[in-house]
C-alpha positions in Angstrom: 31.9 23.1 -0.3 28.8 24.7 -1.6 26.4 28.3 -0.9 23.2 27.9 -0.4 20.6 30.8 0.0 18.2 30.9 3.1 14.8 32.7 3.5 16.5 36.1 4.6 18.8 36.1 1.4 21.9 35.8 3.3 25.0 33.4 2.2 25.7 30.3 3.7 28.6 28.3 3.6 28.4 24.3 4.2 30.2 22.9 6.8 33.0 19.8 5.4 31.2 16.5 7.0 33.6 14.9 9.5 33.0 12.6 12.4 34.9 10.5 15.4 33.8 7.9 16.9 36.0 7.3 20.3 35.0 5.3 23.8 37.3 2.0 23.3 40.7 3.4 24.0 41.4 2.3 27.6 45.3 3.4 27.5 46.1 6.6 30.0 46.5 8.7 27.0 43.3 7.2 24.9 41.8 7.9 28.4 42.9 11.1 28.5 41.7 12.0 24.6 38.1 11.0 25.4 37.6 13.1 28.3 39.0 16.4 26.8 36.9 15.6 24.0 33.7 15.5 26.1 35.2 18.1 28.2 35.2 20.9 24.9 32.2 19.6 23.8 30.5 20.5 27.3 32.2 23.8 26.9 30.6 24.8 23.7 32.7 27.3 21.3 32.9 30.9 21.7 29.5 32.0 23.3 28.7 28.8 24.2 27.3 27.1 21.1 27.3 23.6 20.1 29.7 22.7 17.4 27.7 20.8 14.7 31.0 19.1 13.5 32.8 16.7 14.2 29.3 14.6 14.9 30.3 12.9 17.6 30.0 9.0 18.0 30.4 7.3 21.5 31.5 3.6 21.4 29.7 0.8 23.9 30.8 -2.7 24.4 30.1 -4.4 27.4 33.5 -4.9 29.5 34.9 -1.8 28.2 32.8 1.2 29.2 29.6 -0.4 29.3 29.0 -2.2 33.3 30.0 0.0 36.6 33.1 -2.0 36.5 34.1 -2.0 33.3 37.5 0.5 33.1 35.9 3.6 30.8 32.6 3.3 32.7 33.1 6.8 34.1 33.9 8.3 30.3 30.1 6.9 29.4 28.8 8.2 32.5 30.2 11.6 31.9 29.3 11.0 28.2 25.4 10.8 29.1 25.6 14.2 30.5 27.7 16.0 27.6 24.7 14.5 25.1 21.9 15.4 27.8 23.4 19.2 27.2 24.6 19.6 23.5 23.4 16.1 22.1 26.3 15.1 21.4 27.7 12.4 21.2 25.5 9.7 19.2 26.2 6.1 20.8 27.1 3.1 18.7 26.9 -0.6 20.3 30.3 -2.5 19.3 28.6 -5.1 20.6 25.3 -5.6 18.9 24.5 -8.6 17.1 25.5 -6.9 13.5 28.7 -5.6 14.9 30.1 -7.9 17.5 30.7 -10.7 14.5 33.6 -8.3 13.4 35.0 -7.4 16.4 38.5 -8.9 17.8 40.3 -6.8 20.8 43.4 -6.7 19.2 42.5 -5.1 16.4 41.1 -1.4 16.1 40.4 -2.1 12.6 37.4 -3.9 13.3 35.9 -1.6 16.0 32.5 -0.6 14.5 32.0 2.6 13.5 30.0 4.9 11.7 30.0 8.1 10.0 27.6 9.7 12.1 24.9 9.6 10.0 23.4 6.1 9.7 26.9 5.1 7.2 27.8 2.0 8.4 30.3 0.6 5.9 31.4 -2.9 6.8 30.6 -6.0 4.3 32.8 -6.7 1.4 32.5 -8.5 -1.8 36.0 -8.0 -2.7 38.4 -7.9 0.2 38.5 -7.9 3.9 35.7 -7.2 6.3 37.1 -3.7 8.4 35.6 -0.7 9.0 38.9 1.1 8.7 40.3 2.2 5.3 37.3 2.1 3.6 34.1 4.4 3.0 30.9 4.9 1.2 32.2 6.0 -2.5 28.6 7.7 -3.7 25.0 7.5 -3.2 21.8 8.5 -4.6 18.6 9.2 -2.9 14.8 8.3 -3.7 12.1 10.6 -3.0 9.2 8.9 -1.7 6.7 11.1 -1.5 7.3 12.6 -5.5 6.5 8.4 -5.9 3.3 8.3 -3.5 1.8 11.5 -5.2 2.3 10.0 -8.3 1.0 6.9 -7.7 -1.9 8.5 -6.5 -2.5 5.9 -3.7 -1.9 3.2 -5.8 0.3 0.8 -3.5 1.1 -1.3 -6.8 1.7 1.6 -9.0 4.2 2.8 -5.9 6.3 -0.3 -6.1 6.6 0.1 -9.8 7.9 3.4 -9.7 10.0 2.4 -7.1 11.6 -0.2 -9.1 12.3 2.2 -11.9 13.8 4.7 -10.2 16.2 2.2 -8.0 17.5 1.6 -11.7 17.5 4.8 -12.3 20.4 5.2 -9.6 22.2 2.1 -10.1 22.8 2.7 -13.2 24.4 6.8 -12.3 26.0 5.2 -9.4 28.1 2.7 -11.7 28.0 5.6 -14.3 29.7 7.8 -11.7 31.7 5.0 -10.2 33.4 4.4 -13.7 34.2 7.8 -14.0 36.2 8.1 -11.1 37.8 4.5 -11.1 39.5 5.8 -13.8 41.2 8.4 -12.0 44.7 8.0 -11.5 46.6 7.6 -7.8 48.6 10.9 -8.6 45.1 12.3 -8.8 44.7 11.6 -5.3 48.0 12.0 -3.3 46.5 12.0 0.2 44.2 9.3 0.7 45.7 7.4 -2.3 49.1 8.1 -2.3 50.0 8.1 0.9 48.1 4.1 1.2 45.3 5.3 3.5 42.4 3.5 1.1 42.3 -0.1 1.4 43.4 -1.8 -1.8 46.0 1.2 -2.6 48.7 -0.3 -0.9 50.4 -1.8 -4.3 49.3 1.1 -6.8 51.7 3.0 -8.0 51.2 7.2 -9.0 50.2 5.9 -12.7 48.1 3.4 -11.7 44.1 3.9 -11.8 42.6 3.8 -8.1 39.9 1.2 -9.4 41.0 -1.6 -7.4 40.9 0.6 -4.0 37.6 1.9 -4.9 36.1 -1.5 -5.3 36.2 -2.0 -1.3 34.3 1.1 -0.9 30.6 1.3 -1.2 27.4 2.1 -3.0 24.2 2.9 -1.6 20.9 4.3 -2.4 18.9 6.0 0.4 15.4 7.6 0.9 13.8 10.7 2.3 10.5 11.0 3.6 9.2 8.0 4.3 6.6 9.5 6.5 4.8 12.0 4.1 4.9 8.7 1.3 2.6 6.7 4.1 0.5 9.7 4.2 0.0 9.8 0.5 -0.6 6.2 0.3 -2.5 5.2 3.7 -3.9 8.5 4.8 -1.3 8.0 8.2 2.6 7.2 8.6 4.3 4.7 10.7 4.1 6.3 13.6 0.0 6.9 13.5 -1.1 3.4 12.3 0.1 -0.3 12.7 -0.6 -0.6 8.6 1.3 2.1 7.5 4.1 0.6 9.7 4.2 -2.4 8.1 4.1 -1.0 4.7 7.1 1.6 5.3 9.0 -1.7 6.8 8.0 -3.2 3.9 9.4 -0.1 1.3 12.5 0.0 3.0 12.6 -4.1 2.7 12.3 -4.0 -0.5 14.9 -1.0 -1.3 17.6 -3.3 0.8 16.7 -6.6 -1.4 16.9 -4.9 -4.3 20.6 -4.0 -3.0 21.7 -6.7 -2.0 20.9 -8.8 -5.7 23.2 -5.7 -6.9 25.9 -6.6 -5.0 25.7 -10.4 -6.3 25.1 -9.0 -9.8 28.2 -6.7 -10.0 30.3 -8.1 -7.7 30.1 -4.7 -5.7 29.3 -3.4 -2.6 25.5 -1.7 -2.6 23.6 -1.0 0.7 20.8 0.8 1.8 21.3 4.4 3.2 18.6 6.3 5.2 19.7 9.5 3.5 20.2 12.3 6.4 19.3 15.3 3.9 19.4 18.1 5.9 19.7 20.5 2.9 17.6 18.3 0.3 14.7 17.7 2.6 13.6 21.4 2.4 14.7 21.6 -1.3 12.3 19.0 -2.4 9.4 20.1 -0.2 9.5 23.1 -1.6 9.2 21.7 -5.3 6.4 19.1 -4.3 4.3 21.8 -3.1 5.1 23.6 -6.0 3.9 20.5 -8.4 1.1 19.7 -6.0 0.0 22.0 -3.9 0.1 21.7 -0.1 -1.3 18.8 1.0 -2.1 17.9 4.7 0.6 15.7 6.0 2.8 15.4 2.6 3.6 19.2 1.3 2.8 21.3 4.3 5.6 21.6 6.2 9.1 23.4 5.4 10.9 20.3 5.4 10.1 16.3 4.3 11.3 14.0 7.1 14.7 13.1 7.4 14.9 9.4 5.8 12.4 7.3 8.5 11.8 9.7 10.8 8.3 10.6 12.3 6.6 14.0 11.3 6.7 15.4 15.3 9.2 18.1 15.0 8.8 19.4 11.9 7.3 22.8 11.3 4.2 23.5 8.9 4.6 26.3 6.7 
């Protein structure tokens, strides 16, 4: 938990990020829990406010809750009513092309789950590919508009800078991993000591947690794709096909690099769409200080969240 200051000089505490995935349990007890989660979300907090956390994700799968004849379809219908009022739950398709191959009906560990902010952990070069007992160990974020402004519209220069900072992120994450991997099980008595993390099953109190962390992911993320595209092409990806193609090329390039790192290091690297609720505001302020107010780039209070468009952002 950390403290931040807002414009009114009030001190605010960051709420610990938590998330819960539900929707797949068809037992009477499981259905009851799902229904009550939706009931309390619909009702809101003490004065009717919408709770920010936990982030809620409703898991969808044909045969379980997707069609009218499915046993949990009534809960899916209710979840949509709740989501229309509260924005929660979000939805995750267990039956999608990239999740279904991992799913086994008799193994809850294979139900696709997410952190609620675009973090999905499944591929694993060091062990079993399951969703539970693992996590995203650490991530670093690249502020794309900074690179675009530094490149002054030169796309080739932008990609050279992009490569440079992707490699900087890699070195940072490897350094951080190495420091934490040397810690012992006794330093993490709950998640490692209670054998909750995959790979910790056979570790003793004095053992390093490195074998367990090898099942985690290291992620390199980005924010401000829309502003970067405006700086490079004059429009963002919601305004022109040219910008859309360049945006796809930028994100695909990062993905290709993290895939390459996975093969080179035998560690799980991934590309991450950084939510950046705090960083988005701080980075926009710093860019305005350095480059001034540039329409479509630095003229809003926040940079866009990962690959979002700019429609809902307030100009300063």
